[in-house]
NULOBA-615063 format. One record per residue (C-alpha): x negated, y negated, z. Coordinates in nm, 4 decimals. Layout:
<nodes>
{node {X; Y; Z}}
...
</nodes>
This chain:
<nodes>
{node {5.4121; -7.3471; 18.0099}}
{node {5.5419; -7.4499; 18.3502}}
{node {5.8665; -7.6468; 18.3559}}
{node {5.6791; -7.9649; 18.4541}}
{node {5.4466; -7.9328; 18.1563}}
{node {5.7433; -7.8920; 17.9232}}
{node {5.9046; -8.2068; 18.0694}}
{node {5.5774; -8.3964; 18.0179}}
{node {5.5668; -8.2770; 17.6512}}
{node {5.9332; -8.3790; 17.5902}}
{node {5.8857; -8.7208; 17.7507}}
{node {5.5657; -8.7802; 17.5567}}
{node {5.7395; -8.6899; 17.2233}}
{node {6.0199; -8.9386; 17.2958}}
{node {5.7866; -9.2202; 17.4034}}
{node {5.5477; -9.1727; 17.1066}}
{node {5.8388; -9.1447; 16.8644}}
{node {5.9982; -9.4686; 16.9916}}
{node {5.6661; -9.6480; 16.9379}}
{node {5.6472; -9.4869; 16.5981}}
{node {5.9863; -9.6272; 16.5111}}
{node {5.8785; -9.9779; 16.6234}}
{node {5.5485; -9.9944; 16.4385}}
{node {5.5852; -9.7162; 16.1787}}
{node {5.2706; -9.5393; 16.2855}}
{node {5.0709; -9.3866; 16.5717}}
{node {5.2783; -9.0934; 16.6863}}
{node {4.9777; -8.8520; 16.7270}}
{node {4.7450; -9.1131; 16.8628}}
{node {5.0013; -9.2382; 17.1192}}
{node {5.0969; -8.8927; 17.2341}}
{node {4.7465; -8.7489; 17.2382}}
{node {4.6055; -8.9008; 17.5612}}
{node {4.9067; -8.7908; 17.7698}}
{node {4.9123; -8.4357; 17.6308}}
{node {4.5299; -8.4054; 17.6627}}
{node {4.5367; -8.5163; 18.0298}}
{node {4.8279; -8.2609; 18.0969}}
{node {4.7097; -7.9659; 17.8812}}
{node {4.3602; -8.0151; 17.7320}}
{node {4.2641; -8.1089; 17.3759}}
{node {4.2857; -7.7650; 17.2107}}
{node {4.6317; -7.7092; 17.3631}}
{node {4.7498; -8.0577; 17.2783}}
{node {4.6512; -8.0781; 16.9024}}
{node {4.8815; -7.8052; 16.7763}}
{node {5.1717; -7.9379; 16.9748}}
{node {5.1509; -8.2654; 16.7740}}
{node {5.1586; -8.1305; 16.4243}}
{node {5.5293; -8.0502; 16.3664}}
{node {5.6597; -8.3554; 16.5631}}
{node {5.4129; -8.5790; 16.3851}}
{node {5.5401; -8.4592; 16.0413}}
{node {5.8993; -8.4959; 16.1397}}
{node {5.8494; -8.8497; 16.2704}}
{node {5.6629; -8.9424; 15.9501}}
{node {5.9454; -8.8085; 15.7281}}
{node {6.2137; -9.0033; 15.9236}}
{node {6.0119; -9.3251; 15.8890}}
{node {5.9281; -9.2684; 15.5249}}
{node {6.3002; -9.2287; 15.4384}}
{node {6.3770; -9.5715; 15.5859}}
{node {6.0678; -9.7527; 15.4453}}
{node {6.1122; -9.6772; 15.0675}}
{node {5.8415; -9.7591; 14.8059}}
{node {5.7143; -9.4002; 14.8079}}
{node {5.5988; -9.3720; 14.4398}}
{node {5.4285; -9.7169; 14.4211}}
{node {5.2355; -9.6374; 14.7458}}
{node {5.1303; -9.2923; 14.6123}}
{node {5.0041; -9.4446; 14.2850}}
{node {4.8034; -9.7184; 14.4608}}
{node {4.6469; -9.5055; 14.7353}}
{node {4.6222; -9.1490; 14.5840}}
{node {4.2450; -9.1495; 14.6138}}
{node {4.2606; -9.2382; 14.9777}}
{node {4.4956; -8.9481; 15.0426}}
{node {4.2940; -8.6910; 14.8446}}
{node {3.9616; -8.7855; 14.9935}}
{node {4.0903; -8.7193; 15.3533}}
{node {4.1185; -8.3437; 15.2890}}
{node {3.7468; -8.2530; 15.2759}}
{node {3.7030; -8.4867; 15.5767}}
{node {3.9650; -8.2951; 15.7730}}
{node {3.7980; -7.9665; 15.6946}}
{node {3.4606; -8.1030; 15.8185}}
{node {3.6227; -8.2399; 16.1323}}
{node {3.8048; -7.9183; 16.2140}}
{node {3.4795; -7.7250; 16.1648}}
{node {3.3183; -7.9647; 16.4242}}
{node {3.6125; -7.9157; 16.6610}}
{node {3.5463; -7.5400; 16.6773}}
{node {3.1875; -7.5951; 16.7672}}
{node {3.1482; -7.9300; 16.9624}}
{node {3.2938; -8.0938; 17.2765}}
{node {3.4761; -8.3905; 17.1271}}
{node {3.4755; -8.5950; 17.4609}}
{node {3.2148; -8.8515; 17.3516}}
{node {3.3465; -8.9048; 16.9987}}
{node {3.7019; -8.9503; 17.1286}}
{node {3.5858; -9.2130; 17.3841}}
{node {3.3841; -9.3886; 17.1132}}
{node {3.6984; -9.3882; 16.8891}}
{node {3.8947; -9.5564; 17.1678}}
{node {3.6271; -9.8148; 17.2099}}
{node {3.6284; -9.8964; 16.8321}}
{node {4.0128; -9.9313; 16.8431}}
{node {3.9864; -10.1731; 17.1301}}
{node {3.7178; -10.3812; 16.9635}}
{node {3.9133; -10.4018; 16.6351}}
{node {4.2358; -10.5035; 16.8048}}
{node {4.0588; -10.7634; 17.0171}}
{node {3.9087; -10.9233; 16.7002}}
{node {4.2332; -10.9028; 16.5032}}
{node {4.4482; -11.0525; 16.7838}}
{node {4.1965; -11.3281; 16.8096}}
{node {4.2820; -11.4166; 16.4508}}
{node {3.9598; -11.3039; 16.2810}}
{node {4.1184; -11.0818; 16.0242}}
{node {3.9202; -10.8961; 15.7591}}
{node {4.0676; -10.9327; 15.4059}}
{node {4.0114; -10.6940; 15.1236}}
{node {4.1116; -10.8019; 14.7635}}
{node {4.3602; -10.5569; 14.6036}}
{node {4.1282; -10.4833; 14.3152}}
{node {3.8694; -10.3353; 14.5637}}
{node {4.1151; -10.0748; 14.6964}}
{node {3.9736; -9.7891; 14.4810}}
{node {3.6120; -9.8836; 14.5797}}
{node {3.6864; -9.8288; 14.9579}}
{node {3.9507; -9.5607; 14.9386}}
{node {3.7296; -9.2533; 14.9096}}
{node {3.4757; -9.3312; 15.1922}}
{node {3.7576; -9.4440; 15.4238}}
{node {3.9749; -9.1392; 15.3502}}
{node {3.6692; -8.9099; 15.4113}}
{node {3.5722; -9.0763; 15.7304}}
{node {3.9338; -9.0887; 15.8623}}
{node {3.9595; -8.7124; 15.7910}}
{node {3.6551; -8.6230; 15.9882}}
{node {3.7676; -8.8308; 16.2863}}
{node {4.1192; -8.6816; 16.2642}}
{node {3.9933; -8.3208; 16.2530}}
{node {3.7544; -8.3747; 16.5485}}
{node {3.9678; -8.5932; 16.7787}}
{node {4.3306; -8.5503; 16.6574}}
{node {4.3601; -8.9302; 16.6004}}
{node {4.4799; -9.0347; 16.2543}}
{node {4.4455; -9.4172; 16.2727}}
{node {4.0815; -9.5059; 16.2238}}
{node {3.9606; -9.6469; 15.9870}}
{node {4.2644; -9.6147; 15.7639}}
{node {4.4951; -9.8541; 15.9493}}
{node {4.2466; -10.1444; 15.9629}}
{node {4.1933; -10.0885; 15.5853}}
{node {4.5606; -10.1015; 15.5068}}
{node {4.6179; -10.3982; 15.7362}}
{node {4.3357; -10.5925; 15.5619}}
{node {4.5263; -10.5607; 15.2269}}
{node {4.8109; -10.7865; 15.3498}}
{node {5.0837; -10.5418; 15.2344}}
{node {5.4519; -10.6142; 15.2801}}
{node {5.5773; -10.4510; 15.6004}}
{node {5.7685; -10.1515; 15.4527}}
{node {5.4896; -10.0908; 15.1881}}
{node {5.2313; -10.0749; 15.4724}}
{node {5.4483; -9.8413; 15.6766}}
{node {5.5098; -9.6111; 15.3759}}
{node {5.1394; -9.6052; 15.2668}}
{node {5.0276; -9.5220; 15.6244}}
{node {5.2878; -9.2451; 15.6687}}
{node {5.2135; -9.0780; 15.3431}}
{node {4.8475; -9.0544; 15.4682}}
{node {4.9540; -8.9247; 15.8168}}
{node {5.1876; -8.6599; 15.6629}}
{node {4.9263; -8.5184; 15.4263}}
{node {4.6677; -8.5144; 15.7055}}
{node {4.9071; -8.3374; 15.9421}}
{node {4.9879; -8.0652; 15.6879}}
{node {4.6089; -8.0003; 15.6295}}
{node {4.5635; -8.0098; 16.0021}}
{node {4.8313; -7.7494; 16.0575}}
{node {4.6689; -7.5117; 15.8192}}
{node {4.3313; -7.5615; 15.9896}}
{node {4.4746; -7.5039; 16.3372}}
{node {4.6465; -7.1873; 16.2242}}
{node {4.3095; -7.0588; 16.0926}}
{node {4.1418; -7.1411; 16.4265}}
{node {4.4167; -6.9499; 16.6096}}
{node {4.5374; -7.2673; 16.7985}}
{node {4.8805; -7.3074; 16.6214}}
{node {5.0652; -6.9940; 16.7370}}
{node {5.4356; -6.8964; 16.7036}}
{node {5.4858; -6.9899; 17.0698}}
{node {5.3437; -7.3320; 17.0195}}
{node {5.5432; -7.3858; 16.7006}}
{node {5.8644; -7.2900; 16.8979}}
{node {5.7942; -7.5555; 17.1589}}
{node {5.7168; -7.8173; 16.8938}}
{node {6.0463; -7.7327; 16.7093}}
{node {6.2431; -7.7585; 17.0355}}
{node {6.0844; -8.1101; 17.0687}}
{node {6.2258; -8.2424; 16.7430}}
{node {6.5413; -8.3703; 16.9277}}
{node {6.3521; -8.6236; 17.1420}}
{node {6.1397; -8.7150; 16.8411}}
{node {6.4524; -8.7912; 16.6326}}
{node {6.6100; -9.0014; 16.9086}}
{node {6.2908; -9.1907; 16.9716}}
{node {6.2210; -9.2783; 16.6089}}
{node {6.5884; -9.3938; 16.5664}}
{node {6.5653; -9.6190; 16.8704}}
{node {6.2337; -9.7660; 16.7679}}
{node {6.3424; -9.8311; 16.4117}}
{node {6.6322; -10.0464; 16.5289}}
{node {6.3896; -10.2564; 16.7263}}
{node {6.1512; -10.2806; 16.4238}}
{node {6.4262; -10.4194; 16.2016}}
{node {6.4740; -10.7101; 16.4421}}
{node {6.1064; -10.8165; 16.4505}}
{node {5.9600; -11.0975; 16.2525}}
{node {5.6463; -11.0178; 16.0361}}
{node {5.4195; -11.1819; 16.2952}}
{node {5.5801; -10.9943; 16.5862}}
{node {5.5577; -10.6684; 16.3885}}
{node {5.1802; -10.7234; 16.3316}}
{node {5.1186; -10.7938; 16.6976}}
{node {5.3267; -10.4890; 16.7983}}
{node {5.1047; -10.2726; 16.5724}}
{node {4.7832; -10.4219; 16.7189}}
{node {4.9081; -10.3837; 17.0844}}
{node {4.9992; -10.0183; 17.0104}}
{node {4.6579; -9.9553; 16.8635}}
{node {4.4820; -10.1182; 17.1664}}
{node {4.6978; -9.9115; 17.4057}}
{node {4.5977; -9.5952; 17.2117}}
{node {4.2312; -9.6913; 17.2390}}
{node {4.2562; -9.7458; 17.6127}}
{node {4.4420; -9.4166; 17.6472}}
{node {4.1724; -9.2263; 17.4506}}
{node {3.8999; -9.3711; 17.6730}}
{node {4.0933; -9.3017; 17.9930}}
{node {4.1825; -8.9429; 17.8893}}
{node {3.8154; -8.8503; 17.8295}}
{node {3.6389; -9.0606; 18.0965}}
</nodes>
């Protein structure tokens, strides 16, 4: 990589990690548009795996409620694995430009409706009914586009979870997906030792960004936190559209 490209990668890591600290989610989806515009999709995806897992682990340690979240949403997590394998298979064959732009449009539409106060609510006893199809669909989209947030985040937000429970449930999902994604990218020859070295060097800006964002999150009210999440998702949606238009 050229020095300017390395600087862009480091700056993107810090910015995405800071937003991750504030909202508890969205590292990959926030960083993806910037890295795609600078490097292209197939170069950007492997650069996100290691920093994404690192940012997830930092946030998970501060959120707590790991075991209750795992018990409640285990089917959601397991069902994402076959979806990821399907999505990665499509990535090796298709140009994901259109699907990525559609994903950005769906994110914007969802955030517009949610910010207008028209929330979808799902009763807690229906979690298992929806978990498998949502996990599978999210895995396919993740494997094809690199974005981890749709439709799992609207699903979790519709359950009205307490803030730290929501953050923990989402980050367990993101971590598992990132590990499977890493294995798939190694198989495709995209996650090489050189790429891994760049990612490891980027862990410092990731750590600093998450810590800074977490301090901000602790000072937010529940309503402000929810708005911050939706604004972050809307920005990600716009970035995905702009990056592939």
